[in-house]
PAZAPA-4460 file (N, C-alpha, C; in steps of 0.05 Angstrom, whole numbers, plus 32768, in hexadecimal, padded with zeros to 4 digits):
% residues 206
    n_x    n_y    n_z   ca_x   ca_y   ca_z    c_x    c_y    c_z   seq   type   mol
   77A8   7D89   7034   77AF   7DA5   7039   77AA   7DAC   7057     1      M     A
   77BD   7DB9   7064   77BA   7DC0   7080   77A9   7DD9   7083     2      S     A
   779C   7DDC   709A   778C   7DF4   709F   778B   7DF9   70BC     3      A     A
   7789   7E12   70C3   7784   7E1A   70DF   776B   7E2B   70DF     4      I     A
   7758   7E25   70F0   773E   7E32   70F0   773D   7E46   7107     5      L     A
   7739   7E5F   7100   7738   7E75   7114   771A   7E7D   7116     6      L     A
   770D   7E78   712D   76F1   7E7F   712F   76ED   7E9D   7130     7      P     A
   76D5   7EA6   712A   76CE   7EC2   712A   76D2   7ECD   7146     8      A     A
   76E1   7EE3   7148   76E9   7EEC   7163   76D3   7EFB   7171     9      I     A
   76BC   7EFE   7165   76A6   7F0A   7173   7696   7EF6   7183    10      R     A
   769C   7EDD   7180   768E   7EC8   718F   7697   7ECA   71AC    11      R     A
   7685   7EC9   71C0   768D   7ECB   71DC   769E   7EB4   71E6    12      P     A
   769E   7E9D   71D8   76AD   7E86   71E2   76CA   7E87   71DA    13      S     A
   76D2   7E9B   71C9   76ED   7E9B   71BE   7700   7EAA   71D1    14      V     A
   7718   7E9F   71D5   772D   7EAB   71E5   773B   7EC0   71D3    15      N     A
   773B   7ED9   71DB   7745   7EEF   71CB   7764   7EF3   71CE    16      L     A
   7770   7EE4   71E1   778C   7EE6   71E5   779C   7EDB   71CE    17      V     A
   77B4   7EE6   71C8   77C4   7EDC   71B2   77CB   7EBF   71B5    18      R     A
   77CE   7EB1   719F   77D4   7E94   719F   77EE   7E8D   71AD    19      Y     A
   7802   7E9F   71AC   781C   7E99   71B7   781D   7E9B   71D5    20      D     A
   7807   7EA2   71E2   7805   7EA2   71FF   77F8   7E89   720A    21      A     A
   77F2   7E76   71F8   77E2   7E5F   7200   77F0   7E4F   7216    22      A     A
   780A   7E4A   7214   7817   7E3A   7228   7825   7E49   723D    23      G     A
   7820   7E63   723F   782F   7E74   7252   7826   7E6F   726F    24      R     A
   7839   7E69   7280   7835   7E66   729C   7849   7E78   72AB    25      E     A
   7840   7E88   72BD   7851   7E9B   72CB   7850   7E95   72E9    26      V     A
   7867   7E94   72F5   786A   7E8F   7312   7878   7EA7   731E    27      V     A
   786C   7EB2   7334   7878   7ECA   7341   7876   7EC8   735F    28      G     A
   7889   7ED6   736C   7889   7ED6   7389   7881   7EF1   7395    29      A     A
   7879   7F04   7384   7870   7F1E   738D   7851   7F1D   7390    30      T     A
   7846   7F33   739A   7829   7F34   739E   781A   7F31   7384    31      E     A
   7824   7F3D   736F   7817   7F3C   7355   7829   7F2C   7341    32      F     A
   781D   7F19   7333   782A   7F09   731E   781B   7F0E   7304    33      T     A
   7827   7F1D   72F2   781A   7F24   72D9   781C   7F0C   72C6    34      N     A
   7805   7F05   72BA   7805   7EF0   72A6   7812   7EF9   728C    35      W     A
   780E   7F12   7284   781C   7F1E   726E   7822   7F3B   7274    36      L     A
   7838   7F46   726A   783E   7F62   726F   7828   7F74   7267    37      P     A
   7823   7F89   7275   780C   7F9A   7270   780D   7FA8   7255    38      S     A
   7825   7FAC   724A   7828   7FB9   7230   7830   7FA6   721A    39      T     A
   782C   7F8C   721F   7832   7F78   720B   781F   7F7A   71F3    40      S     A
   782A   7F76   71DB   7819   7F76   71C3   7804   7F60   71C5    41      E     A
   780A   7F4B   71D3   77F7   7F35   71D6   77DD   7F3D   71E4    42      S     A
   77DE   7F52   71F4   77C7   7F5B   7203   77BC   7F76   71FA    43      M     A
   77C3   7F7F   71E2   77BA   7F98   71D8   779C   7F95   71D2    44      R     A
   778C   7FA7   71DC   776F   7FA4   71DA   7765   7FA6   71BD    45      I     A
   7771   7FB8   71AE   7768   7FBB   7192   776E   7FA2   7181    46      S     A
   7784   7F93   7188   778A   7F7B   717A   7776   7F65   717F    47      D     A
   7767   7F67   7194   7753   7F54   719B   7738   7F5A   718E    48      M     A
   7737   7F71   717F   771E   7F7A   7174   770C   7F87   7189    49      G     A
   7718   7F90   719F   7709   7F9C   71B5   770D   7FBA   71B5    50      L     A
   76FB   7FC8   71C3   76FD   7FE5   71C5   76F0   7FED   71E0    51      A     A
   76F5   8006   71E8   76E8   8011   7200   76CA   800E   71FF    52      A     A
   76BF   8005   7215   76A2   8001   7216   769A   7FE4   7212    53      G     A
   76AB   7FD4   7206   76A5   7FB7   7202   76A5   7FA9   721D    54      D     A
   7695   7F95   7220   7693   7F85   7239   76A2   7F6B   7234    55      V     A
   76B4   7F65   7247   76C4   7F4C   7245   76C3   7F3D   7260    56      I     A
   76CD   7F25   725F   76D1   7F15   7277   76ED   7F08   7276    57      S     A
   76F8   7F01   728D   7713   7EF7   728D   7714   7EDE   72A0    58      A     A
   7727   7ECD   729B   772B   7EB6   72AC   7748   7EAC   72A9    59      S     A
   7751   7E9D   72BD   776C   7E91   72BD   776D   7E7C   72D3    60      A     A
   7781   7E6A   72D1   7786   7E57   72E7   779C   7E61   72F8    61      E     A
   7798   7E60   7313   77AB   7E6B   7326   77AF   7E57   733D    62      I     A
   77C7   7E56   7348   77CC   7E46   7360   77E2   7E54   7370    63      K     A
   77E2   7E4E   738A   77F7   7E58   739C   7808   7E40   73A6    64      S     A
   7821   7E45   73AB   7833   7E30   73B3   7830   7E29   73D1    65      A     A
   7826   7E3B   73E1   7825   7E38   73FE   7808   7E38   7408    66      V     A
   7801   7E24   7417   77E6   7E23   7423   77E1   7E3B   7434    67      S     A
   77C9   7E46   7431   77C1   7E5E   7440   77C6   7E78   7432    68      G     A
   77D6   7E77   741D   77DC   7E90   740D   77C8   7E91   73F6    69      E     A
   77B2   7EA0   73FA   779D   7EA2   73E7   77A4   7EB3   73CF    70      R     A
   7799   7EAC   73B8   779F   7EBB   739F   7784   7EC1   7391    71      T     A
   7785   7ED5   737F   776E   7EDB   736E   7778   7EE6   7354    72      R     A
   7765   7EE7   7341   776A   7EF1   7326   7762   7F0E   7324    73      L     A
   7771   7F1E   7316   776A   7F3A   7311   776D   7F41   72F4    74      G     A
   775D   7F55   72EB   7760   7F60   72D0   7762   7F7E   72D3    75      V     A
   7776   7F8A   72C5   777A   7FA7   72C6   777D   7FB2   72AA    76      D     A
   7779   7FCC   72A7   777B   7FD9   728D   778F   7FF0   728E    77      F     A
   779C   7FF5   7277   77B0   800A   7275   77AD   801A   725C    78      F     A
   77B5   8033   725D   77B3   8044   7245   77CB   803F   7233    79      D     A
   77CD   804E   721D   77E2   8049   7209   77FE   804D   7214    80      I     A
   7801   805E   7229   781B   8063   7235   7821   8051   724D    81      S     A
   780E   803F   7253   7813   802D   7269   7807   8036   7284    82      G     A
   77F9   804C   7284   77ED   8055   729D   77D4   8045   72A4    83      G     A
   77D1   8040   72BE   77BA   8030   72C7   77A0   803F   72C4    84      G     A
   778B   8030   72C0   7770   803C   72BD   775D   802E   72D0    85      L     A
   7747   803C   72D8   7733   802F   72E8   7723   801B   72D8    86      P     A
   7714   800A   72E5   7703   7FF7   72D7   770C   7FDA   72D9    87      G     A
   7722   7FD5   72E6   772B   7FBA   72EA   771A   7FAB   72FE    88      G     A
   771F   7F91   7300   770F   7F80   7312   771F   7F68   731C    89      S     A
   7716   7F5B   7331   7724   7F44   733D   7710   7F2F   7344    90      V     A
   771A   7F16   7346   770A   7F00   734F   770C   7EFD   736E    91      S     A
   7700   7EE9   7379   7702   7EE4   7396   771C   7ED5   739C    92      Q     A
   7727   7EDB   73B4   773F   7ECD   73BD   7738   7EAF   73C2    93      Y     A
   774B   7E9D   73BA   7748   7E81   73BD   7762   7E75   73C7    94      V     A
   7761   7E63   73DA   7779   7E55   73E3   777A   7E3A   73D5    95      D     A
   778B   7E38   73C1   778D   7E1F   73B1   77AA   7E1A   73A9    96      A     A
   77B4   7E02   73AE   77CF   7DFB   73A6   77CF   7DEB   738B    97      Q     A
   77B8   7DE6   7380   77B5   7DDB   7365   77A8   7DF0   7354    98      A     A
   77AD   7DF0   733A   77A2   7E04   7329   7783   7E05   732B    99      Y     A
   7779   7E1C   732F   775C   7E21   7332   7754   7E38   731F   100      T     A
   773E   7E34   7312   7734   7E48   72FF   7727   7E5F   730D   101      R     A
   7730   7E77   7307   7724   7E90   7311   7717   7E9E   72FA   102      H     A
   7700   7EAB   7300   76F1   7EB8   72EB   76E9   7ED4   72F4   103      E     A
   76E9   7EE6   72E1   76E0   7F02   72E6   76CC   7F08   72D0   104      I     A
   76B3   7F0E   72D7   769E   7F13   72C4   7698   7F31   72C1   105      D     A
   768E   7F37   72A9   7680   7F51   72A4   7691   7F69   72AA   106      N     A
   76A7   7F6C   729B   76B9   7F83   729F   76B7   7F94   7286   107      V     A
   76B2   7FAE   728A   76B0   7FC1   7273   76CB   7FCE   726F   108      T     A
   76D5   7FCD   7256   76EF   7FDA   7250   76ED   7FF8   7253   109      I     A
   76FD   8005   7263   76FB   8021   7267   7705   8032   7250   110      P     A
   76FD   804B   7250   7706   805F   723C   7724   8061   723D   111      T     A
   7730   8064   7226   774D   8067   7222   775E   804E   7227   112      D     A
   7751   8037   722C   775F   801E   7231   776C   8015   7217   113      A     A
   7786   800E   7219   7795   8003   7202   779F   7FE7   7207   114      A     A
   77A3   7FE0   7221   77AE   7FC6   7228   779E   7FBA   723F   115      F     A
   779D   7FA0   7241   7790   7F92   7257   77A4   7F7E   7263   116      V     A
   77A3   7F7B   727D   77B6   7F6A   728B   77A7   7F57   729D   117      L     A
   77AF   7F3D   729C   77A5   7F2A   72AF   77BC   7F24   72C4   118      L     A
   77B4   7F22   72DD   77C9   7F1D   72F1   77BE   7F0C   7308   119      F     A
   77D0   7EFE   7316   77CA   7EF0   732F   77D3   7F02   7346   120      A     A
   77C2   7F04   735A   77C9   7F14   7372   77C9   7F02   738A   121      Q     A
   77DE   7F03   7399   77E0   7EF4   73B2   77D8   7F06   73C9   122      R     A
   77C6   7EFC   73DB   77BC   7F0D   73F1   77D2   7F13   7405   123      E     A
   77E2   7EFF   740C   77F7   7F03   7420   780B   7EEC   741D   124      S     A
   7821   7EEE   742C   7835   7ED9   742B   784C   7EDF   7418   125      G     A
   785E   7ECB   7414   7875   7ECF   7403   7879   7EB7   73F0   126      A     A
   7866   7EA5   73EE   786A   7E8E   73DC   7863   7E96   73BF   127      G     A
   7869   7E83   73AD   7864   7E88   7391   7846   7E85   738A   128      N     A
   783E   7E95   7377   7823   7E93   736A   7828   7E8D   734D   129      A     A
   7817   7E7C   7341   781A   7E75   7325   7800   7E7A   7317   130      S     A
   7802   7E83   72FE   77EA   7E89   72ED   77EF   7E7F   72D1   131      I     A
   77DA   7E73   72C5   77DC   7E68   72AA   77C0   7E69   729D   132      R     A
   77BF   7E61   7284   77A6   7E5E   7275   7793   7E77   7277   133      K     A
   779F   7E8E   7272   778F   7EA6   7273   777C   7EA8   725B   134      G     A
   7765   7EB4   7260   7751   7EB7   724B   7742   7ED1   724E   135      M     A
   773D   7EDE   7238   772C   7EF5   7237   7717   7EF0   7221   136      I     A
   76FE   7EF2   7228   76E9   7EED   7214   76D4   7F04   7215   137      N     A
   76C6   7F07   71FF   76B1   7F1B   71FD   7699   7F12   720F   138      R     A
   768B   7F26   7219   7672   7F21   7226   7674   7F22   7245   139      G     A
   765E   7F21   7252   765D   7F25   7270   7663   7F0C   7280   140      P     A
   7669   7EF5   7273   766D   7EDC   7281   7687   7ECF   7278   141      T     A
   7698   7EC8   728B   76B1   7EB9   7284   76AA   7E9E   7278   142      A     A
   76B6   7E97   7262   76B1   7E7E   7254   76C5   7E69   725B   143      Q     A
   76BF   7E4F   7256   76D3   7E3A   725A   76EC   7E3F   7249   144      P     A
   7703   7E37   7254   771C   7E3D   7247   771D   7E33   722A   145      Y     A
   7726   7E45   7219   772A   7E3F   71FC   7746   7E45   71F5   146      D     A
   7754   7E32   71E9   7770   7E36   71E1   7771   7E4E   71CE   147      I     A
   7781   7E62   71D4   7781   7E7A   71C2   778D   7E73   71A7   148      P     A
   7780   7E7E   7192   7788   7E79   7176   778E   7E93   7167   149      K     A
   7787   7EAA   7173   7789   7EC4   7164   77A7   7EC9   715D   150      R     A
   77AB   7ECF   7143   77C5   7ED5   7139   77D6   7EBE   7131   151      G     A
   77CB   7EA5   7132   77DA   7E8E   712C   77E1   7E8C   710E   152      A     A
   77F8   7E83   7107   7800   7E7F   70EC   77F4   7E65   70E1   153      W     A
   77ED   7E65   70C8   77E3   7E4D   70BB   77FA   7E39   70B8   154      A     A
   77F6   7E20   70BE   780B   7E0C   70BA   780E   7E06   709C   155      P     A
   7825   7DFB   7094   7829   7DF4   7078   782D   7DD6   7076   156      M     A
   7825   7DCB   705F   782A   7DAF   7058   7842   7DAF   7046   157      T     A
   7857   7DA1   704E   7870   7DA0   703E   7870   7D87   702C   158      H     A
   787C   7D8A   7015   7881   7D73   7004   7869   7D69   6FF5   159      G     A
   7854   7D7B   6FF1   783D   7D72   6FE2   7846   7D6E   6FC4   160      L     A
   783E   7D57   6FB9   7846   7D51   6F9D   782E   7D56   6F8B   161      L     A
   7832   7D65   6F76   781D   7D6C   6F63   7827   7D66   6F47   162      V     A
   7817   7D5A   6F36   781E   7D55   6F1A   7811   7D69   6F08   163      R     A
   7822   7D74   6EF5   7817   7D87   6EE2   780A   7D78   6ECB   164      D     A
   7802   7D86   6EB6   77F4   7D79   6E9F   7806   7D66   6E90   165      N     A
   7820   7D69   6E92   7832   7D57   6E85   783C   7D41   6E98   166      E     A
   782F   7D3F   6EB0   7834   7D2A   6EC3   7850   7D2C   6ED0   167      Q     A
   785C   7D44   6ECF   7874   7D49   6EDE   786D   7D4F   6EFC   168      F     A
   787C   7D44   6F0E   7876   7D48   6F2B   7883   7D62   6F34   169      V     A
   7874   7D72   6F43   787E   7D8B   6F4E   7879   7D8B   6F6C   170      H     A
   788C   7D95   6F7C   7889   7D96   6F99   787F   7DB2   6FA0   171      R     A
   786B   7DB3   6FB2   785F   7DCC   6FBB   785E   7DCE   6FD9   172      Y     A
   785D   7DE6   6FE3   7854   7DEC   6FFE   7838   7DF6   6FFC   173      L     A
   7827   7DED   700E   780B   7DF6   700D   7801   7DF9   7029   174      S     A
   77EB   7E08   702C   77DF   7E0C   7046   77C5   7E1B   7044   175      G     A
   77B9   7E20   705A   779F   7E2E   705B   779C   7E3C   7075   176      A     A
   778D   7E51   7075   7787   7E60   708D   776B   7E6B   708B   177      S     A
   7763   7E79   70A0   7748   7E84   709F   7749   7EA0   70AD   178      Q     A
   773D   7EB4   70A1   773C   7ECE   70AD   771F   7ED5   70B3   179      I     A
   771C   7EE7   70C6   7701   7EEE   70D0   76FC   7F0B   70CB   180      T     A
   76E5   7F12   70C1   76DC   7F2E   70BF   76C3   7F31   70D0   181      T     A
   76C0   7F48   70DB   76A9   7F4C   70ED   768F   7F4D   70DD   182      F     A
   7678   7F44   70E9   7677   7F3A   7104   7680   7F1D   7108   183      P     A
   767C   7F0C   70F5   7685   7EF1   70F9   7689   7EE2   70DE   184      S     A
   7690   7EF0   70CA   7694   7EE3   70B0   76B0   7ED8   70AD   185      R     A
   76B3   7EC0   70A3   76CD   7EB3   70A1   76D4   7EAE   7083   186      R     A
   76ED   7EB2   707C   76F6   7EAE   7061   770D   7E9A   7062   187      W     A
   770C   7E86   7051   7721   7E72   704F   7736   7E7A   703B   188      L     A
   774F   7E79   7043   7765   7E80   7031   7775   7E66   702C   189      L     A
   777C   7E61   7014   778D   7E4B   700D   77A4   7E54   6FFB   190      Q     A
   77BB   7E47   6FFE   77D2   7E4F   6FEE   77E2   7E36   6FE6   191      F     A
   77F0   7E38   6FD0   7803   7E24   6FC8   7819   7E31   6FB9   192      A     A
   7832   7E2A   6FBF   7848   7E36   6FB1   785C   7E21   6FA8   193      T     A
   7865   7E24   6F90   7878   7E10   6F85   7893   7E13   6F92   194      H     A
   78A0   7DFD   6F99   78BB   7DFD   6FA5   78D0   7DFD   6F8E   195      I     A
   78E0   7E12   6F8E   78F5   7E14   6F7A   790C   7E01   6F80   196      L     A
   7915   7DF3   6F6C   792A   7DE0   6F70   793D   7DE0   6F57   197      E     A
   7955   7DD6   6F5B   7968   7DD3   6F45   796D   7DEC   6F36   198      G     A
   796C   7DEA   6F1B   7972   7E01   6F0A   795F   7E18   6F0F   199      D     A
   7946   7E11   6F14   7932   7E26   6F19   7939   7E36   6F32   200      E     A
   7942   7E29   6F47   7949   7E37   6F60   7962   7E48   6F5B   201      L     A
   7976   7E3D   6F4D   798E   7E4C   6F48   7989   7E65   6F37   202      R     A
   7976   7E63   6F24   7970   7E7A   6F13   7964   7E90   6F24   203      E     A
   7952   7E8A   6F36   7946   7E9F   6F47   7959   7EAA   6F5C   204      W     A
   796F   7E9B   6F61   7982   7EA4   6F76   7997   7EB6   6F6A   205      S     A
   7999   7EB8   6F50   79AE   7EC8   6F43   79A7   7EE6   6F45   206      L     A
***
């Protein structure tokens, strides 16, 4: 049986970004290159289990295409209508043409914040800046990169063969997942469903 394990999201080592942003790399030629849109569902604060007053840290890998064009990481907050809020922070500028990890520690989510945005900022010049492997974690210290898993679907095992009491073979789809309740309790979910075939499938299709 397949399973996907989702760790308790209150652990400081967990990346709170949605799973579908895991491979996202953004390249831009403007001063600011947003890793995700500021109003994207992927970066909604409430979906991360966060609220105003919580302390978070952020990190991402950034590089510039042109030597001498320094870049840095920034984190900003927005209200429900997309208006900017105070309380954002930035890392130090670095001149690097290979991906370099930038970290921002100890940021308090401001009142009325609904969305959080990670971005690369180029100090000057006109070359491309690239940003990838964004991470937001709980606590005052940026943690080593963790592949985001929040919101991932459980995989399924196809073609599982099961025999009933009369030794007839039945094909099933099966899978497992794990949900988390606060503060850190985890519940394993398992499922199996019979695959309808032949006369049985036609009967349900009528």
